[in-house]
C-alpha positions as CSV (number, residue, x, y, z in Angstrom):
1,X,-53.8,38.3,24.3
2,X,-53.8,35.5,21.7
3,X,-53.7,32.2,23.6
4,X,-52.9,29.8,21.0
5,X,-49.5,28.9,21.6
6,X,-47.1,28.5,18.2
7,X,-45.8,25.7,17.6
8,X,-42.0,24.9,19.1
9,X,-40.3,24.8,15.1
10,X,-41.7,28.6,14.3
11,X,-40.3,29.7,18.0
12,X,-36.9,27.7,17.2
13,X,-36.9,29.2,13.8
14,X,-38.5,32.4,14.9
15,X,-34.8,35.0,13.2
16,X,-36.7,33.6,9.7
17,X,-39.6,35.0,10.2
18,X,-39.3,37.9,12.0
19,X,-39.7,40.6,9.3
20,X,-43.3,39.1,8.4
21,X,-46.3,41.9,8.6
22,X,-49.9,40.5,9.0
23,X,-52.9,42.8,8.6
24,X,-54.1,43.3,12.1
25,X,-57.9,41.9,11.0
26,X,-56.0,38.7,10.5
27,X,-55.0,35.9,13.4
28,X,-51.5,35.4,12.7
29,X,-51.1,32.8,16.0
30,X,-54.0,30.4,14.1
31,X,-52.1,31.2,10.9
32,X,-48.7,29.7,11.9
33,X,-49.9,26.9,14.1
34,X,-52.3,26.1,11.1
35,X,-49.8,25.5,7.7
36,X,-46.3,26.3,9.7
37,X,-44.8,22.9,10.2
38,X,-45.8,21.5,13.8
39,X,-42.3,18.9,14.3
40,X,-38.7,19.8,13.1
41,X,-39.3,16.0,11.0
42,X,-42.6,17.5,9.3
43,X,-40.3,20.3,8.4
44,X,-37.0,19.2,7.5
45,X,-39.5,16.4,5.1
46,X,-41.7,19.3,3.6
47,X,-38.1,20.7,2.7
48,X,-36.9,17.8,1.1
49,X,-40.3,16.9,-0.6
50,X,-40.2,20.1,-2.4
51,X,-35.9,19.9,-3.4
52,X,-37.4,16.3,-5.2
53,X,-40.2,18.0,-6.9
54,X,-37.8,21.2,-8.0
55,X,-35.1,18.1,-9.3
56,X,-38.0,16.0,-11.2
57,X,-40.0,19.4,-12.8
58,X,-36.9,20.4,-14.1
59,X,-36.1,17.2,-15.5
60,X,-39.2,16.5,-16.8
61,X,-39.4,20.1,-18.7
62,X,-36.0,19.3,-20.1
63,X,-36.9,16.5,-21.4
64,X,-40.1,17.8,-23.0
65,X,-37.9,20.5,-24.3
66,X,-35.5,18.8,-25.7
67,X,-35.8,15.0,-25.5
68,X,-35.3,12.2,-23.1
69,X,-31.4,12.6,-24.1
70,X,-31.5,15.8,-21.8
71,X,-33.0,14.2,-18.6
72,X,-29.8,12.5,-17.3
73,X,-27.6,15.0,-18.9
74,X,-29.1,17.9,-17.2
75,X,-29.7,15.6,-14.0
76,X,-25.6,14.3,-14.0
77,X,-24.7,18.1,-14.7
78,X,-26.7,19.4,-11.9
79,X,-25.4,16.7,-9.4
80,X,-21.6,17.1,-10.1
81,X,-22.2,20.8,-9.9
82,X,-24.1,19.8,-6.6
83,X,-21.3,18.0,-5.3
84,X,-18.5,20.2,-6.4
85,X,-20.2,23.5,-4.5
86,X,-20.4,21.1,-1.6
87,X,-17.0,20.8,-1.1
88,X,-15.8,24.3,-2.1
89,X,-17.8,25.6,0.5
90,X,-16.8,23.0,3.1
91,X,-13.1,23.6,2.1
92,X,-13.7,27.3,2.4
93,X,-15.6,27.1,5.8
94,X,-13.1,24.3,7.3
95,X,-9.2,25.7,5.8
96,X,-7.9,22.5,8.4
97,X,-9.9,19.8,6.1
98,X,-6.8,18.2,4.3
99,X,-8.1,17.0,0.9
100,X,-8.6,13.1,0.5
101,X,-11.0,10.3,1.1
102,X,-11.9,11.0,4.9
103,X,-12.8,14.4,3.8
104,X,-14.0,13.6,1.1
105,X,-16.5,10.9,3.3
106,X,-16.9,14.1,6.0
107,X,-18.7,16.2,3.2
108,X,-20.9,13.4,2.0
109,X,-22.1,13.2,6.2
110,X,-22.5,16.8,6.0
111,X,-24.8,16.5,2.4
112,X,-26.6,13.6,4.7
113,X,-27.1,16.1,7.8
114,X,-28.2,18.8,5.8
115,X,-29.9,17.8,2.2
116,X,-30.8,14.2,2.2
117,X,-32.6,13.4,5.3
118,X,-34.3,10.2,3.9
119,X,-30.9,8.6,3.8
120,X,-28.8,7.1,6.4
121,X,-24.9,6.2,6.5
122,X,-23.3,3.0,7.6
123,X,-19.6,3.2,7.0
124,X,-17.3,-0.5,6.1
125,X,-14.2,0.9,5.7
126,X,-12.6,4.6,5.2
127,X,-8.8,5.3,5.1
128,X,-6.4,7.2,3.1
129,X,-6.7,4.9,0.3
130,X,-10.4,3.3,0.2
131,X,-13.3,4.6,1.6
132,X,-17.0,2.2,1.2
133,X,-20.1,3.0,2.8
134,X,-23.6,2.0,2.8
135,X,-26.6,4.1,1.7
136,X,-29.9,3.3,2.8
137,X,-33.0,4.8,3.5
138,X,-35.6,6.1,0.8
139,X,-34.4,8.6,-2.5
140,X,-36.2,11.2,-3.3
141,X,-35.2,11.5,-6.7
142,X,-36.2,7.7,-7.4
143,X,-39.9,9.1,-5.7
144,X,-40.4,12.1,-8.1
145,X,-38.9,11.1,-11.2
146,X,-41.1,7.5,-10.7
147,X,-44.3,9.6,-10.1
148,X,-43.6,11.9,-12.7
149,X,-42.6,8.7,-15.5
150,X,-39.0,9.2,-15.6
151,X,-37.2,7.5,-13.5
152,X,-36.4,5.0,-16.7
153,X,-34.3,8.2,-18.0
154,X,-31.9,8.0,-15.5
155,X,-28.9,6.3,-14.5
156,X,-29.2,5.2,-10.5
157,X,-28.3,6.4,-8.6
158,X,-28.2,9.9,-9.8
159,X,-26.1,10.7,-6.6
160,X,-23.1,9.5,-8.1
161,X,-21.9,12.4,-10.3
162,X,-22.5,14.5,-6.8
163,X,-19.4,12.0,-5.5
164,X,-17.4,12.6,-8.1
165,X,-17.7,16.4,-8.3
166,X,-16.9,16.6,-4.5
167,X,-13.8,14.2,-5.3
168,X,-13.3,16.3,-8.8
169,X,-13.3,19.8,-6.4
170,X,-10.7,18.6,-4.1
171,X,-8.1,17.6,-7.3
172,X,-8.3,13.4,-6.1
173,X,-7.3,11.1,-8.5
174,X,-9.5,8.4,-7.3
175,X,-11.9,5.5,-8.9
176,X,-16.0,5.9,-7.6
177,X,-18.2,2.6,-8.2
178,X,-21.8,2.8,-7.3
179,X,-23.7,-0.8,-6.5
180,X,-27.5,-0.2,-7.0
181,X,-27.7,-3.1,-4.1
182,X,-31.6,-2.0,-3.9
183,X,-34.2,0.2,-5.6
184,X,-37.7,-0.4,-4.6
185,X,-40.9,0.8,-6.4
186,X,-41.6,2.8,-3.1
187,X,-38.0,4.0,-3.4
188,X,-36.4,2.4,-0.6
189,X,-32.9,1.9,-1.4
190,X,-29.6,0.6,-0.3
191,X,-26.6,2.1,-2.5
192,X,-22.9,0.6,-2.1
193,X,-20.1,3.5,-2.4
194,X,-16.4,3.1,-3.2
195,X,-13.9,5.2,-3.6
196,X,-10.7,3.8,-3.9
197,X,-7.4,6.2,-4.5
198,X,-6.1,5.3,-8.3
């Protein structure tokens, strides 16, 4: 009998791993203990890091293949498509979600919950005519693009087209203003986002 306790994260996510097959001589419990993230915080951070690395690596390759101008263009179109897809997924899953600024704010909250763990949000105002919030934390996109020396090729924050994608897909006639309140060399950031009905 194996006495190595499996990480709580592994047990909770065992449905994803139930079809893994190890060789009989492999100590699978030890491999899981050594390599599976031990906490949900660690798992979430690793997933966020790989998302950032994928984003940055693709942009760097685009720049090398097609020139520096391709970096911003690819980032912007990718983020817009990501926002559009997230809006469509939410509208399909929640048919009662009435398109508007409050619904767009809920989709943004969902994106932070599921995809951007280093961000926190602080709402300043939210109604049918205007939404204003601060996004604070660490910008993984800034961190990876700085390490790849392409951050200067991008307009910050790179999430602005994401918000446009959400609003465009919902058919909202709005103005979106994003101010960089703070973006430090360690990628800690504060972004002020205002979405106003036209």
